[in-house]
C-alpha positions in Angstrom: 17.5 -96.0 -21.0 14.9 -93.4 -19.9 15.7 -89.8 -20.8 16.5 -87.6 -17.8 13.9 -85.2 -16.7 11.4 -84.4 -14.0 8.0 -86.0 -13.1 5.3 -83.7 -11.9 2.5 -85.5 -10.0 -0.8 -83.7 -9.6 -3.3 -85.3 -7.1 -6.7 -83.7 -6.5 -8.1 -84.0 -2.9 -10.6 -86.9 -2.7 -9.6 -88.4 -6.0 -8.4 -92.0 -6.3 -6.0 -91.5 -9.1 -3.2 -89.0 -9.7 -1.9 -87.5 -12.9 1.7 -87.4 -13.9 3.5 -85.1 -16.2 7.0 -85.6 -17.6 9.1 -82.5 -17.9 12.4 -82.9 -19.8 15.5 -81.5 -18.2 16.1 -79.0 -21.0 12.6 -77.6 -20.6 13.0 -77.3 -16.8 16.3 -75.5 -17.3 14.7 -73.2 -19.9 11.8 -72.4 -17.5 14.3 -71.6 -14.7 16.4 -69.4 -16.9 13.4 -67.6 -18.3 12.0 -67.0 -14.8 15.4 -65.7 -13.6 15.7 -63.4 -16.6 12.3 -62.0 -16.0 13.1 -61.4 -12.3 16.4 -59.7 -13.2 14.7 -57.5 -15.9 11.9 -56.5 -13.5 14.5 -55.6 -10.8 16.5 -53.5 -13.3 13.3 -51.7 -14.4 12.4 -51.0 -10.7 16.0 -49.7 -10.0 16.1 -47.5 -13.1 12.6 -46.1 -13.3 11.6 -46.3 -9.6 12.6 -42.7 -8.7 10.9 -41.4 -11.8 7.7 -43.3 -11.0 7.9 -42.1 -7.4 8.3 -38.5 -8.5 5.4 -38.8 -11.0 3.2 -40.1 -8.2 4.2 -37.2 -5.9 3.8 -34.5 -8.6 0.0 -34.0 -8.0 0.7 -33.6 -4.2 3.5 -31.2 -4.8 1.4 -29.1 -7.2 -1.4 -29.0 -4.6 1.1 -27.8 -2.0 2.5 -25.1 -4.4 -1.1 -23.9 -5.0 -1.6 -23.6 -1.2 1.6 -21.7 -0.7 0.7 -19.3 -3.6 -2.6 -18.6 -1.9 -0.9 -18.1 1.4 1.6 -15.7 -0.1 -1.2 -13.7 -1.6 -2.9 -13.4 1.8 0.4 -12.4 3.3 0.8 -9.7 0.7 -2.7 -8.4 1.4 -2.0 -8.4 5.1 1.3 -6.5 4.6 -0.5 -3.9 2.5 -3.2 -3.5 5.1 -0.5 -3.1 7.8 1.3 -0.5 5.8 -1.9 1.4 5.2 -2.7 1.2 9.0 0.8 2.4 9.9 0.5 5.3 7.5 -2.9 6.3 9.0 -1.4 5.9 12.5 1.5 8.1 11.6 -0.8 10.7 10.1 -3.0 10.7 13.1 0.0 11.1 15.5 1.1 14.0 13.4 -2.4 15.6 13.6 -2.4 15.1 17.4 1.0 16.7 17.8 2.8 13.5 19.0 6.0 14.5 17.4 6.2 17.8 19.1 9.1 18.4 21.6 8.2 17.3 25.2 7.4 20.4 27.3 8.8 20.9 30.8 7.8 18.2 33.3 4.9 19.8 35.3 2.9 16.6 35.7 3.6 16.4 39.3 5.1 12.8 39.1 1.9 11.2 37.9 3.6 9.5 34.9 5.8 6.4 35.3 9.4 6.6 34.2 9.8 6.0 30.4 6.0 6.3 29.8 5.2 8.0 26.5 3.0 11.1 26.9 0.9 12.4 24.1 0.7 16.2 23.9 -1.8 18.1 21.8 -0.3 20.7 19.6 -1.9 24.2 19.9 -3.9 25.2 16.9 -2.3 27.6 14.4 -5.0 30.3 14.0 -5.4 31.6 10.5 -6.1 35.3 9.8 -9.8 36.1 9.3 -10.6 38.0 6.1 -10.7 41.3 7.9 -7.7 40.7 10.2 -5.4 42.8 8.1 -7.3 45.9 7.1 -4.8 46.9 4.4 -4.8 43.6 2.7 -8.6 43.2 3.2 -9.1 46.2 0.9 -6.7 44.8 -1.7 -8.6 43.7 -4.8 -7.6 42.5 -8.2 -4.6 40.4 -9.1 -1.9 40.0 -6.4 0.8 37.6 -5.4 0.0 35.0 -2.7 0.1 36.7 0.7 -2.9 35.4 2.7 -3.3 32.2 4.7 -5.8 30.0 2.9 -7.9 29.1 6.0 -9.8 31.2 8.5 -10.3 28.4 11.1 -7.7 26.8 13.4 -5.6 24.2 11.6 -2.8 21.7 12.3 0.2 21.4 10.0 0.6 17.7 9.6 3.2 17.6 6.8 5.6 20.1 5.3 7.5 20.2 2.0 9.7 17.3 1.0 12.3 17.6 -1.7 13.1 15.0 -4.3 15.1 12.3 -2.4 15.5 8.6 -2.6 14.2 7.9 0.9 10.9 9.8 0.9 8.2 10.7 -1.5 8.2 14.2 -2.9 5.7 16.5 -1.2 5.5 19.9 -3.0 3.3 21.8 -0.4 2.1 21.7 3.1 -0.9 19.8 4.6 -3.2 21.5 7.0 -5.6 19.4 9.0 -9.0 21.1 9.4 -12.6 19.8 9.7 -14.2 18.8 6.4 -16.3 21.6 4.9 -14.1 24.5 6.2 -13.8 27.6 4.0 -10.8 27.6 1.7 -9.8 31.1 0.6 -7.6 32.4 -2.2 -4.2 33.3 -1.0 -4.0 36.1 -3.6 -6.0 37.7 -6.3 -5.9 36.1 -9.7 -7.6 33.9 -12.3 -8.8 30.2 -11.9 -6.4 28.4 -14.2 -7.8 25.0 -13.6 -10.5 23.4 -11.4 -11.5 19.8 -11.4 -10.4 16.4 -10.1 -7.1 14.5 -10.0 -6.2 11.0 -8.8 -3.7 12.4 -6.2 -5.1 15.9 -5.4 -8.7 14.8 -5.5 -10.9 17.9 -6.1 -8.6 20.9 -6.6 -8.3 24.5 -7.7 -5.2 26.1 -9.4 -5.0 29.9 -9.3 -2.8 32.0 -11.6 -1.3 35.1 -9.9 0.9 37.9 -11.3 4.7 37.6 -11.6 4.6 33.9 -12.4 3.0 32.8 -9.1 0.4 30.0 -8.8 -1.4 28.5 -5.8 -2.8 25.0 -5.6 -5.6 23.9 -3.2 -6.2 20.1 -3.0 -8.3 17.4 -1.4 -11.4 19.6 -1.5 -14.9 18.5 -0.8 -16.6 21.2 -3.0 -15.4 23.7 -5.6 -17.1 27.1 -5.7 -15.4 28.7 -8.7 -15.0 27.8 -12.4 -12.1 28.0 -14.8 -11.5 31.5 -16.0 -13.2 33.2 -13.0 -11.4 36.2 -11.5 -11.0 35.9 -7.7 -9.8 38.3 -5.0 -7.5 37.6 -2.2 -9.4 36.1 0.7 -12.4 35.0 -1.4 -13.9 31.6 -0.6 -13.1 29.4 -3.6 -13.8 25.9 -2.1 -14.5 23.8 0.9 -11.9 21.5 2.5 -12.4 17.8 2.3 -10.8 14.3 2.1 -10.8 13.5 -1.7 -8.0 12.0 -3.7 -5.0 10.3 -2.1 -5.8 11.4 1.4 -6.2 9.5 4.7 -7.9 12.3 6.8 -9.7 15.6 6.1 -7.1 18.3 5.3 -6.1 21.0 2.9 -3.1 20.6 0.6 -1.7 24.0 -0.1 1.1 24.8 -2.7 2.7 27.9 -3.9 4.6 27.8 -7.2 6.9 30.3 -8.8 7.5 29.9 -12.6 6.4 26.3 -12.3 8.7 25.4 -9.3 7.2 24.7 -5.9 8.4 27.0 -3.1 7.8 26.9 0.7 4.4 28.6 1.3 5.4 29.6 4.8 8.2 31.8 3.4 5.6 33.9 1.6 2.3 33.5 3.5 2.1 34.2 7.3 0.0 31.9 9.4 -1.2 34.6 11.7 -0.9 35.1 15.5 -0.8 32.1 17.8 -3.6 31.7 20.4 
């Protein structure tokens, strides 16, 4: 009796004879079982590790996308900073032009459309010339601040701002004037300091009697040195646009015993035009 099994016939095209191979049943079953096991194992591997392999293949693409988003965020930050700077300069310019002044009576004769914004130019605040007040013009030696620091028309673009959470502290007043205008000592005293600062730019600090000091900032040129004695009305510097400044102006402070006080309560601006 012949053992059970399978016969595999191999015939090559064009050949006259064929070759036969006998495959026992147990070997055929073993091959089928082995093949099935391999298929099952491969399927399990694909099911178990497929997501991991897929994520690993996507990782370089995701990293590339993250790098692109990082560069885009950096550009957005730069644009936001540039916009903030532009808005600050625009607000400063509007203040210099008097755009925040109250609207005067309507005498335009109906030439403006309803709701249209009108930009009015603020009148200049004329400073007193050195000889405008004959009594103070003759005053020499140390004196408390009493003179306006400019002798040319100026625009007050910013006043004092106290220490609050919503706005940056501003311990003096800003006066917009052309660069190179004479800056005069508000009172007689001694030059306590003269130099440069990251915020004030070129500056002069004068010491006066009774604990008073005056600060002059954002200068373009300093004409005095530390220790010099100056008289009220003496030209000590030229105005400029140095330090943390967006337009030519003079920053003027008055201090009493180390505390900033409102200069306009001590120093008169002079007559209006």
